[in-house]
N, C-alpha and C positions, 0 to 999 in steps of 0.2 A: 125523404121519399125515394131518392136514386139509390141509396143504400140498402132499402127494403127490396125494391126491383132487382137490385143486383142479387141477393140472397135468393130471391123467388127463382130467378133464372138456373141459379146452382140447383136449387131443390126440385125444379122440373125435370132434370136429367135422371131422378131417382128411379121412375117406373117406365123405361124404355120398353121393357117386355112383360107381358100380362101376367106371367107366373112369377115374377118377382114381387117382394112385398117390402115395404119400408115402414118401420116403426119409429116413433119417436116418444122418448121417455124425458119428463121434465119435472123437478121439484120445483113447482110454482108458489114460492114462498108466501104462505097464509092466504091461500086461494080461496076468497070469500067476497062478502059485499063491499069489502073496502077496495076492491078492484072497479075503476071507473070504466065506462062504456069505451072510452078512447084507449085504455090499456087493455081491454078484451078484443077490440079490434086489431090492435098490433099483434097481440099473442095469435088471434086467429090467421092474421096474414103469415105469420111465420110456419104455423103449423098446417095449412090446408093442402100442401102438397104431399103430406103422408097419408098412409093408409090406416094406421091404427096409432093412436096416442095414448100412452099412459101418464097419468099425473098422480103425483106425490104431493102431501101436504095440502090436501084440502080440508079447510076448517070444519070441525065437527057440528057447529050450530047450523041452524037453517041455512045461513048465507052461503054455505060451502056447496050444498046442491043446487042452490039458486045460481051460483056463478057457474057451475059446469052447465047448466041448462042453458044460460045465457051465451056461453062459448060455444056450444053445438048449434045454437041457433045461429050465431055470427058465422060459423063454419057452414051451415047450409046456405046461408045467403050468399056465400063466396062461390057456390057451385057444388052440385051434388048432393045426395043424401046422407046424412050423418046420424047416428045415434049414440047413445052413452049408456053407461051403467056405473053405479055409484055403490061404493061398500057401506057397510054399516060402520059404526063406530070401532074403532081397533080398542083392544082392551087393557091398554095401559092406563096410567093415573088420567084423572079428569084434564090435568093441565096439558099433558102430552098428547092425549088421545086425538085422532083425527081420522079422515076418510082418504080413500083412494078413488080414483076413477079411470074408466077406459072409455075412449070416443073413437069411432070407426067408421069408415066408408062403408055404406050397406051394399054397393054395387062391386066392392072389391073383396070382402070378407063376410063371412056370416057367423054370428054367435051361436055356438052350440051349448045348449042347456042355460043355466045361470051361474053367474060367478060366485065365488065364494072366498071369505077369509079363512086362512089356516086355522083349524079348531084343534088338532091335535098338540101343537106347539104353542098354542095360543097364550098360555099361562107363561111360557119360556121367553116370549118375544113380544115386547111392549107394542109395537106396530106391526103385528102378525101380517104376513104376506096377503095379496089379494091375487087370486087366480080367475083366468077366463080363458075357455076354450074358443078358439077360431078356427074357421074351415075356409080354405082357399082351393079352389077346384075340387079335388078329392082328397086333399091332404088336411090334416088337423095339427095345430100346434097350440099349446097352453102358454099363455103370457103370465109371468109372476111378477107383480110390481112390489116393490118394497122400499121403506124407508126406515133406515136403522137408527138406533139411539146416536147421540153425538159422540164424536171420537173421546171425550174426556171421560165418558162413562163405558167405555170398552165394547163397541158393538161386535168384536169378535166373539163375545159372550152369547150373541144372539145368532150371528152367522154360523156358528159352529154346526147349528142344528140343519142347516141346508144341505148337508151330507146325506141326510135321510129322506129328503123328498124324492130323489129319484126311484127309492124303493118304495117310498109311500105311494106313489103315482107311477106305477111300472109302465102303464100303458099310453102315458103321456109324454109328449115332446115338449119337455119344459124349457122356455126361454126366461131366464131372469133378467129383470131390469130395475133401475132405481138409484136411490142415493144410499150407498152402502156405508160412507163416512170411513171407508178404509180404501187403501189403494189396492189394485188387483195383485200386487206382488205379495201381499201378506199371507203369512203361513196357513190362515183360516180357510183359504180357497184350495189350498193343496189336495185335499180329499176329493173335491170336485174335479180338479185336474185329472187325477188319477182315473176317473170316471170318464174322461174324454171331454170334460167342459173346458172352455176357454173364454177368456174375456175378449170383446170386440176391440177393444183399444189397451194400448200399453203405454204409460207415461205421458197420458192425456190429462192434463188438469181440467176440472169441471166447474169448481166454485169460484165466486168472484171475490178478489180483494176488496178492501174498503176503499183504496185507492191504488191506480195504475204505478207501477215502479219500472221505469225506462220501457214505457209501453206494454209492459206484462201486466196484464190485467187479471189473470187467473192464478188462483191461489193452491188447492189441493186436488188431487187426483182420487175423488169419491164416488162419480157416478159412472156406471157402466152396464154393459149387458154380457151375459154368460151364457153359452149355449153349447150343446151336444155336437161336436163336428160330424158324427156318424150320421146325423139328422138334418142338420143345417149347414148349407152352403154360404159362407160370407161373401158378399160382393163388395160392400164397402161400409164404412163405419166412421163416425166423427162427432164433431161438435159444431153447434150453430153459435158464431159469435155475435148474438145479437144485441149486445151491448154497444156495439160500434154504430148502430144506428142512431144511438142518443149523443146528445152533446157532451154528457158527462156520465161518470159512473154512478152517481148518486141517483140521478134519474132513471138509469137501467136497473138499478136494485129496488127501485118501487115495483118493478116487474118481478123480478127474482133474483137471489144470491146465487143462483146456479145458472149454467147455460145448458139449453136442451141438448140432448145426445140422440144420435140416430144410428139405425142399424137398417141396412139394405141387404135382404137376403132371398135365397130360394130355398124350398124344402127338398130334402132328397127322397 
């Protein structure tokens, strides 16, 4: 409990200024009915200090939307009013098809219109990105959540289409987030860099090992945020080492095999 309180104290510093916004992105492994009430409570305590939450790997069956509703209800019990939106099933194979979700504080941001799954490149990307427009004060940004195919299946064959998204949505301030299953240094991100997009983190591992090695519990640099520096002012970014709350890594991996990542920013 003391470790959770320490994490919450760190998180409480994110929103010192009303025009700043904090987003958390988390691949919550097989997020569905298998998550116990206790696990939902732990997740809510970790996430309640953020303004917008993007969740990947929500299971496609009824248990996935139900788990998002449970988490949103737990967040609301912790203070403030929260709402959520869940995507339809992604277009990949039945085994790999899943959902995305956004959860947000209604007193901090307003959802603009209805969120949508990418349609133009839906047949070329197994778990096509999920978009949602949010408004803070008088400014709007579009959060794009994504979960790439595994590294062994070459996620760069999907991510290469991201270079077309800024032209496809020229009026949107796109902020990409999620599990890309590739490090930010991969050449597939170079076209976005030429357009002014950068990653929020460099050389930051985000997936959990099976076992810690010399107190190093993180394995690969997979999760990140990508945003246009002409439109977004980066304040801070990083990961939450939630696994340190648990006595062992096996117990932590029941929550997820990825750590949550965060972006604290303002809009230009």
